[in-house]
C-alpha positions as a printed Julia matrix, in Angstrom:
382×3 Matrix{Float64}:
  12.48  -29.23   -7.75
  10.48  -29.26  -11.14
   7.37  -27.59  -11.12
   5.0   -26.36  -13.75
   1.17  -25.34  -14.0
  -1.61  -24.82  -16.42
  -0.28  -21.25  -16.22
   2.34  -19.21  -14.84
   2.6   -15.54  -14.08
   6.25  -14.17  -12.96
   5.09  -11.25  -11.41
   5.3    -9.04  -15.22
   3.74  -11.66  -17.78
   2.18  -15.05  -18.02
   5.04  -16.74  -19.26
   4.77  -19.32  -22.61
   2.76  -22.79  -22.17
   5.08  -25.51  -21.17
   7.17  -23.3   -18.93
   9.01  -24.74  -15.8
  10.04  -23.71  -12.62
  13.47  -25.13  -10.98
  13.0   -24.25   -7.32
  15.38  -25.52   -4.34
  14.28  -26.14   -0.66
  15.01  -23.05    0.14
  12.84  -21.3    -1.91
  15.46  -19.87   -4.05
  14.33  -19.82   -8.09
  17.3   -21.75   -9.72
  16.11  -21.5   -13.02
  13.05  -20.82  -15.35
  12.93  -22.91  -18.42
  11.07  -22.45  -21.8
   9.75  -25.77  -23.76
   7.61  -25.99  -26.85
   6.46  -28.98  -25.52
   5.32  -30.96  -22.05
   8.34  -31.66  -20.46
   8.9   -34.18  -16.98
   8.39  -32.28  -13.91
   8.23  -33.26  -10.4
   4.86  -31.83   -9.62
   2.14  -30.03  -11.8
  -0.22  -27.98  -10.8
  -3.96  -26.96  -12.18
  -4.24  -23.48  -11.64
  -2.09  -20.64  -11.85
   1.17  -20.01  -10.33
   2.53  -16.56   -9.09
   4.99  -14.65   -7.37
   3.64  -13.86   -3.32
   1.45  -10.88   -2.79
   3.05   -7.48   -2.04
   0.49   -5.28    0.05
   2.06   -1.88   -0.77
  -0.18    0.12    2.01
  -1.81   -1.36    5.31
  -2.07   -0.43    9.22
  -1.77   -3.21   11.79
  -2.05   -1.02   14.58
  -5.44   -0.14   13.75
  -6.49   -3.88   13.41
  -8.56   -3.31   16.77
 -10.81   -0.95   15.08
 -12.39   -3.57   12.8
 -16.34   -2.74   12.09
 -15.97    0.02   14.82
 -16.84    2.89   12.12
 -19.91    2.02    9.64
 -19.33    2.03    5.91
 -19.88    4.14    3.85
 -19.83    7.62    6.35
 -17.44    9.59    4.28
 -13.86   10.25    4.8
 -13.93   12.93    7.23
 -16.66   11.5     9.4
 -14.23    8.23    9.57
 -11.02   10.07   10.39
 -13.11   11.98   13.17
 -14.45    8.31   14.26
 -10.56    6.86   14.07
  -9.02    9.51   16.18
 -11.66    8.94   19.0
 -11.67    5.45   18.81
  -7.9     4.3    18.42
  -6.89    5.0    22.31
 -10.24    3.05   23.66
  -8.16   -0.42   23.93
  -5.46   -2.09   25.82
  -1.82   -2.61   24.44
  -2.38   -6.32   24.95
  -5.48   -6.14   22.96
  -3.94   -3.84   20.18
  -1.29   -6.82   20.1
  -3.62   -9.23   19.71
  -5.74   -7.59   17.06
  -2.05   -6.84   15.13
  -1.16  -10.55   15.33
  -4.39  -11.9    14.45
  -4.46   -9.4    11.12
  -0.88  -10.53   10.44
  -0.89  -14.2    10.53
  -4.25  -13.41    8.03
  -1.81  -11.96    5.76
   0.2   -14.65    5.62
  -2.57  -17.13    5.28
  -3.82  -15.47    2.06
  -0.43  -15.34    0.56
   1.24  -12.26    1.03
   4.98  -12.05    1.56
   5.54   -8.17    2.06
   3.97   -4.93    3.23
   4.57   -1.68    3.64
   2.63   -0.72    6.85
   1.53    2.43    8.53
   2.9     3.32   12.06
   2.39    5.78   13.94
   3.9     4.54   17.06
   5.96    1.4    18.1
   3.03   -0.56   19.06
   3.93   -3.14   16.07
   7.6    -3.29   17.03
   7.5    -6.69   18.65
   5.3    -8.28   16.07
   7.72   -7.1    13.12
  10.57   -8.41   14.99
   9.63  -11.85   14.61
   7.24  -11.58   11.22
   8.71  -13.88    8.56
   7.52  -11.23    5.98
   9.13   -8.33    4.31
   7.96   -5.27    6.28
   9.22   -1.91    5.3
   7.18    0.64    8.4
   6.67    4.07    7.33
   6.48    6.06   10.41
   3.31    8.3     9.46
   4.09   11.97   10.74
   1.14   14.39   11.4
   0.71   17.64   12.58
  -1.07   20.47   10.35
  -0.96   23.59   12.37
   2.63   25.06   11.42
   3.87   25.64   14.91
   3.62   22.49   15.98
   5.93   21.0    13.35
   9.15   20.23   15.07
   7.42   18.52   17.89
   5.49   16.5    15.89
   8.55   16.11   13.7
  10.74   14.87   17.09
   8.18   12.44   17.92
   8.26   10.86   14.7
  12.47   10.63   14.82
  12.1     9.24   18.24
  10.1     6.18   16.71
  12.14    5.66   14.31
  14.98    5.39   16.26
  13.31    2.44   18.07
  12.78    0.56   15.09
  16.32    1.03   13.56
  17.75   -0.06   16.64
  16.0    -3.12   16.31
  17.07   -3.34   12.56
  13.58   -2.69   10.98
  13.14   -1.33    7.72
  11.61    2.11    8.33
  11.17    5.81    6.85
   9.82    8.63    8.18
   6.69    9.53    6.07
   3.85   12.57    5.67
   0.21   11.3     6.36
  -1.72   13.1     3.87
  -2.46   17.08    2.51
  -4.95   17.49    4.89
  -2.32   16.64    7.55
   0.66   18.34    7.33
   1.7    21.91    6.8
   4.54   23.01    4.35
   6.75   23.42    7.62
   6.02   19.8     8.43
   6.76   18.43    4.73
  10.07   20.31    4.83
  11.45   18.58    7.46
  10.27   14.8     6.31
  11.68   16.08    2.78
  15.16   16.6     4.01
  15.2    14.32    6.73
  16.24   11.15    4.35
  17.06   11.67    0.81
  15.98    9.31   -1.55
  13.77    7.59    1.04
  10.2     6.56   -0.29
   6.91    8.48    1.08
   3.76    7.14    1.27
   1.19    9.72    1.33
  -2.19    9.12    1.22
  -3.33   11.09   -1.64
  -6.82   12.61   -2.81
  -8.99   10.32   -1.01
 -12.07   12.39   -0.84
 -13.3    15.41   -2.67
 -12.98   17.4     0.29
  -9.29   17.48    0.26
  -9.16   18.74   -3.02
 -12.06   21.34   -1.77
  -9.52   22.53    0.74
  -6.53   23.5    -1.39
  -8.59   24.91   -3.88
 -11.16   27.12   -1.6
 -10.37   26.4     2.26
 -13.95   25.14    1.88
 -15.74   21.97    2.71
 -16.2    19.11    4.87
 -12.71   18.79    5.8
 -12.93   22.07    8.12
 -15.14   20.03    9.86
 -12.82   17.87   10.56
 -10.41   20.0    12.24
 -13.41   21.41   14.42
 -13.73   17.61   15.79
  -9.93   17.77   16.32
 -10.2    21.42   17.61
  -7.16   21.83   15.16
  -6.4    25.72   14.31
  -6.63   26.47   10.55
  -5.74   30.04   10.27
  -2.07   29.96    9.21
  -3.93   27.77    6.17
  -4.31   29.64    2.78
  -5.91   27.96   -0.28
  -3.36   27.46   -3.14
  -6.45   27.49   -5.71
  -4.94   24.22   -7.01
  -5.36   20.76   -6.15
  -4.02   19.13   -3.12
  -1.31   17.31   -5.12
  -0.54   20.18   -7.29
   0.28   22.5    -4.34
   2.72   19.81   -2.25
   4.14   18.29   -5.38
   6.98   20.74   -5.31
   7.58   21.12   -2.0
   9.31   17.43   -1.75
  12.28   16.75   -3.58
  12.56   14.63   -6.74
  15.3    12.31   -5.21
  12.44   10.64   -3.05
  10.39    8.12   -4.7
   6.59    8.52   -3.82
   4.2     5.55   -2.96
   0.52    7.61   -3.45
  -2.03    6.03   -2.13
  -6.26    5.91   -3.17
  -6.1     8.93   -5.5
  -9.76    8.21   -6.01
  -9.78   12.29   -7.02
  -7.19   12.02   -9.01
  -7.21   13.88  -12.55
  -5.0    13.94  -15.26
  -3.45   17.01  -14.69
  -2.44   15.59  -11.17
  -0.86   12.77  -12.85
   1.17   14.47  -15.65
   2.61   17.03  -12.55
   3.99   13.77  -11.06
   5.29   12.43  -14.16
   7.01   15.37  -14.85
   8.81   15.68  -11.7
   9.26   12.14   -9.86
  11.75    9.52  -11.49
   9.96    6.9    -9.37
   6.34    7.11   -8.45
   3.88    4.56   -7.42
   0.28    4.49   -7.56
  -1.47    2.27   -4.9
  -5.09    1.7    -4.87
  -6.94    0.0    -2.07
 -10.79   -0.55   -3.83
 -12.11   -2.28   -0.83
 -11.31    0.57    1.5
 -12.55    3.04   -1.07
 -15.8     1.31   -1.42
 -16.09    1.02    2.69
 -15.44    4.92    3.13
 -16.43    6.98    0.37
 -18.09    4.38   -1.48
 -16.5     5.1    -4.79
 -13.26    3.45   -6.78
 -10.28    4.98   -8.14
  -9.89    5.72  -11.68
  -8.15    3.04  -12.69
  -8.8     3.42  -16.82
  -7.05    6.91  -16.4
  -4.33    5.61  -14.14
  -3.63    2.69  -17.22
  -3.92    5.49  -19.77
  -0.97    7.6   -18.39
   1.08    4.43  -18.36
   1.89    4.99  -14.71
   3.26    1.92  -12.67
   0.05    1.1    -9.84
   0.4    -1.04   -7.06
  -2.13   -2.5    -4.57
  -2.8    -2.28   -0.86
  -5.89   -3.12    1.78
  -5.37   -0.47    3.7
  -6.73   -1.04    7.4
  -9.3    -3.5     8.97
 -10.99   -0.47   10.35
 -11.92    0.34    6.3
 -11.72   -2.98    5.28
 -13.35   -6.56    6.17
 -10.43   -8.59    5.71
  -6.57   -7.73    4.36
  -6.78  -10.27    1.29
  -4.98   -9.13   -1.83
  -7.26  -11.78   -3.85
 -10.24   -9.46   -2.44
  -8.94   -6.45   -4.0
  -7.95   -7.71   -7.22
 -11.53   -9.16   -7.67
 -13.02   -5.86   -6.91
 -10.84   -4.32   -9.88
 -11.86   -7.43  -12.18
 -15.41   -7.04  -11.64
 -15.84   -3.06  -12.08
 -12.83   -2.71  -14.54
 -11.7    -3.67  -17.81
  -8.56   -5.26  -16.82
  -6.76   -8.08  -17.59
  -5.5   -10.31  -14.84
  -2.05  -10.62  -16.54
  -2.14   -6.94  -15.62
  -3.53   -6.89  -11.91
  -1.4    -9.57  -10.52
   1.68   -7.51  -11.98
   0.52   -4.64   -9.68
   0.24   -7.27   -7.01
   3.94   -8.85   -7.15
   6.1    -6.94   -9.39
   4.84   -3.48   -9.33
   4.64   -3.36   -4.95
   7.87   -5.31   -4.83
   9.16   -2.18   -6.55
   7.43    0.34   -4.59
   9.03   -1.13   -1.25
  12.31   -0.95   -2.85
  12.0    -5.32   -2.48
  12.61   -5.45   -6.33
  15.91   -7.7    -6.15
  14.19  -10.31   -4.21
  10.42  -10.26   -4.06
   7.68   -9.71   -6.92
   9.28  -12.1    -9.68
   9.93  -15.6   -10.57
  13.27  -15.46  -11.91
  16.85  -16.93  -11.03
  18.0   -16.11   -7.55
  14.38  -14.46   -6.4
  12.84  -16.16   -3.31
   9.85  -14.42   -4.16
   7.02  -17.35   -2.54
   4.83  -19.23   -4.79
   1.28  -18.82   -4.87
  -1.56  -21.39   -6.31
  -4.43  -19.34   -7.4
  -7.89  -20.25   -9.33
  -9.13  -18.21  -11.66
 -13.27  -18.31  -12.7
 -15.87  -16.17  -14.43
 -13.13  -13.48  -13.87
 -12.36  -13.69  -10.56
  -9.47  -15.57   -8.62
  -9.66  -17.99   -5.53
  -6.15  -18.0    -3.15
  -5.86  -21.7    -2.57
  -2.57  -22.07   -1.07
   0.94  -20.91   -0.84
   3.07  -23.62   -2.48
   6.47  -22.25   -1.11
């Protein structure tokens, strides 16, 4: 089948006018043709065709916590509330909420996700899912003496996912929830595995590492976590933990709302492959702030898009995330569509078959409408 549209974004850029996509019945791209004038096609679409969306950061496990925590409470209050509330539902209720969220993702054009899991609640869903999912098994433990026990728990979860032939890796949660000892165990576990880290989501994270002061100490009091072992480094959180990670690990740094130019330079110098994932709606929901998009762009680092969870977002809709960026920053539609497709596929190591309209790829094709610098998802073409 030969299809064309007003505009075609191939995951990296807008194609020249009159471009034609040749695709077979299985959804595989057979060729992309470039013509100097209008040529015959089987279907012509009004709007923008682009590859299916890649949601690089999601928490399906937290779907049952939608609207449980009020907006703009700040990250420390948010985390305290989630830790106290997440177990107040039955397994059936949690699974139903995950299924609804998963189906909504598909309905809004998502073809792949990087999903954070702390247990195996999502296992059966992922076994049946038609979308590509890499599960980041999140390992937490700020108290150094418990590092080995925490790590062994995560390896047991990992074994369960691998037994079902599901793509997964063990990852730390955030600088305020891992010790150097725990990160060392994760770092040595699987060389070359991508680590997804919630990075500098609030100012308190940096205050903790700079001075051992600030609101993060209140979180430890709530969770009854002993902090005697922790010593402030006098540096930002990112500058502190980056040297603890082998550069063979690709990084997926998530949120980055309080990341500085110096932090970005440290990562660029040490890691060959690092992606900067932004979740603007979640940042507005929790901290009522947005990531430094202009800074990230000026530093030339690859940006990708996530939705975070329904505990911190009204809906898991990539178009909504892109519209926040288009409304609040001087960014181009061509760029943000790359972040939501090709860059996300690269961040999740799915770049060999998703995120790009090119020969032998099966990216899924979406139809979007653009009006007044806002985009609307219309439908999935294939």
